[in-house]
C-alpha positions as CSV (number, residue, x, y, z in Angstrom):
1,M,-46.9,14.7,-83.3
2,I,-46.9,12.6,-80.1
3,E,-50.4,11.5,-80.9
4,R,-49.2,10.3,-84.3
5,L,-46.3,8.5,-82.7
6,K,-48.6,6.9,-80.1
7,A,-51.1,5.8,-82.8
8,A,-48.3,4.2,-84.8
9,L,-46.9,2.4,-81.7
10,D,-50.4,1.1,-80.9
11,E,-50.9,-0.1,-84.4
12,I,-47.7,-2.2,-84.4
13,G,-48.4,-3.5,-80.9
14,A,-45.3,-2.1,-79.4
15,D,-44.7,-2.4,-75.6
16,Y,-44.2,1.3,-74.7
17,R,-44.8,4.0,-72.2
18,L,-45.1,7.7,-72.7
19,D,-42.1,9.2,-71.0
20,T,-42.7,13.0,-71.4
21,P,-45.2,14.9,-73.4
22,R,-42.8,14.6,-76.4
23,S,-41.3,11.1,-75.9
24,A,-42.0,7.4,-75.6
25,V,-39.8,4.5,-74.4
26,V,-40.3,1.2,-76.3
27,T,-39.2,-2.0,-74.7
28,L,-37.8,-4.4,-77.3
29,P,-37.4,-8.1,-76.2
30,G,-34.2,-9.7,-77.3
31,Q,-32.3,-13.0,-77.0
32,R,-28.7,-12.1,-76.2
33,K,-29.5,-8.7,-74.7
34,L,-32.7,-9.5,-72.9
35,T,-34.3,-6.1,-73.4
36,T,-33.4,-2.9,-75.2
37,E,-35.1,0.3,-74.2
38,C,-35.5,2.6,-77.2
39,G,-36.4,6.2,-76.7
40,L,-38.4,8.0,-79.4
41,V,-38.3,11.8,-79.0
42,V,-40.4,14.1,-81.1
43,E,-38.2,17.1,-81.8
44,D,-39.1,20.3,-83.7
45,H,-38.2,18.9,-87.1
46,A,-37.4,15.2,-86.6
47,L,-38.0,12.0,-84.6
48,R,-34.9,11.2,-82.5
49,V,-34.2,7.5,-81.8
50,E,-31.9,6.5,-78.9
51,A,-31.1,3.1,-77.4
52,F,-28.5,2.1,-74.8
53,V,-26.6,-1.0,-75.9
54,A,-23.7,-1.5,-73.5
55,R,-21.5,0.4,-71.0
56,R,-18.0,1.5,-71.8
57,P,-15.7,-1.4,-72.6
58,E,-13.2,-2.1,-69.9
59,E,-10.5,-3.3,-72.4
60,N,-9.8,-3.6,-76.1
61,H,-11.4,-0.3,-76.9
62,A,-10.0,-0.1,-80.4
63,A,-11.3,-3.6,-81.3
64,V,-14.8,-2.7,-80.0
65,W,-14.9,0.6,-81.8
66,S,-13.6,-1.0,-85.0
67,E,-16.3,-3.7,-84.8
68,L,-19.1,-1.1,-84.3
69,L,-17.8,1.1,-87.2
70,R,-17.8,-1.9,-89.5
71,R,-21.4,-2.7,-88.5
72,N,-22.6,0.9,-89.0
73,G,-22.3,0.6,-92.7
74,K,-25.0,-2.1,-92.7
75,L,-27.5,-0.4,-90.5
76,Y,-30.8,1.3,-91.5
77,A,-31.7,4.6,-90.0
78,V,-29.5,4.3,-86.9
79,A,-25.8,4.1,-86.1
80,F,-23.6,3.1,-83.2
81,A,-22.3,6.0,-81.2
82,T,-20.8,6.7,-77.8
83,D,-21.8,9.3,-75.2
84,E,-19.5,11.4,-73.0
85,S,-18.9,8.3,-70.8
86,E,-18.1,6.2,-73.8
87,D,-21.1,4.0,-73.2
88,I,-22.5,2.5,-76.4
89,H,-25.8,3.6,-77.9
90,L,-27.7,3.3,-81.2
91,V,-28.9,6.7,-82.4
92,G,-30.7,8.2,-85.3
93,R,-32.9,11.1,-86.5
94,L,-35.7,10.5,-88.9
95,P,-38.1,12.9,-90.7
96,F,-41.6,13.1,-89.3
97,T,-42.8,11.0,-92.3
98,A,-41.1,8.1,-90.4
99,I,-43.9,8.3,-87.9
100,D,-46.1,5.8,-89.7
101,P,-46.5,2.2,-88.5
102,A,-44.6,0.4,-91.2
103,E,-41.5,2.7,-91.1
104,L,-41.5,2.8,-87.3
105,D,-41.7,-1.0,-87.2
106,R,-38.7,-1.2,-89.5
107,V,-36.7,1.2,-87.5
108,L,-37.5,-0.5,-84.2
109,G,-36.7,-3.8,-85.8
110,Q,-33.3,-2.5,-86.8
111,V,-32.6,-1.2,-83.3
112,L,-33.5,-4.6,-81.8
113,E,-31.5,-6.5,-84.4
114,A,-28.4,-4.3,-84.1
115,A,-28.4,-4.3,-80.3
116,D,-29.1,-8.0,-79.9
117,D,-26.7,-9.2,-82.6
118,T,-23.9,-7.1,-81.3
119,F,-24.3,-7.5,-77.6
120,N,-22.2,-10.6,-77.0
121,V,-19.5,-9.4,-79.4
122,I,-19.2,-6.2,-77.4
123,L,-19.1,-8.2,-74.1
124,E,-16.5,-10.7,-75.5
125,L,-14.2,-8.0,-76.9
126,G,-14.6,-5.4,-74.2
127,F,-15.1,-7.4,-71.0
128,T,-13.1,-10.6,-71.5
129,T,-11.2,-10.3,-68.2
130,S,-14.4,-9.6,-66.2
131,I,-16.1,-12.6,-67.9
132,Q,-13.2,-14.9,-67.0
133,E,-13.3,-13.6,-63.4
134,E,-17.0,-14.2,-63.2
135,W,-16.5,-17.7,-64.4
136,R,-13.8,-18.3,-61.7
137,W,-16.0,-16.8,-58.9
138,R,-19.1,-18.8,-59.8
139,L,-17.2,-22.1,-60.3
140,A,-15.3,-21.6,-56.9
141,R,-18.6,-21.1,-55.1
142,G,-20.7,-23.7,-57.0
143,E,-22.9,-20.9,-58.4
144,S,-24.9,-21.3,-61.6
145,T,-23.1,-20.5,-64.8
146,R,-26.2,-20.7,-67.0
147,N,-26.1,-17.1,-68.0
148,L,-22.4,-17.5,-69.0
149,A,-23.1,-20.2,-71.5
150,A,-22.5,-18.0,-74.5
151,F,-19.0,-17.5,-73.2
152,E,-18.1,-21.1,-72.5
153,H,-15.0,-20.6,-74.6
154,L,-13.8,-18.1,-72.0
155,R,-14.2,-20.5,-69.1
156,P,-10.9,-20.8,-67.3
157,R,-9.3,-24.2,-67.7
158,D,-7.0,-24.2,-64.6
């Protein structure tokens, strides 16, 4: 099955590396989340899909979880989940028939879209205080704030 997965990834032009004899890691380029690493694991009866999205929120946990649950209903083949550390991932299990180029491309596209579209929302809801502290630190030292541009509305106005 790994050969079938490899052939499908090659056909769609995916940026990937074989991680183990039964898995591959695909690097998906985003805009808000610069890259998302998506693991594809060939199991005995399915293809497992796993992608890290963000670490455990520092605050407003209920708001973050509520947002992710709302988004789950609109996703194809994957869903937001947390691990034992409460870090946020996208996960899914697909039948082996999903290991064809068109379906694999659709699933990887969904992983990228979900991770990228949700990333700043997770950061804003779950890390507001840290973002504001980062603004203060950079402004006080004259450091670049370019990568904080998406959070201009959280810039301290003191």
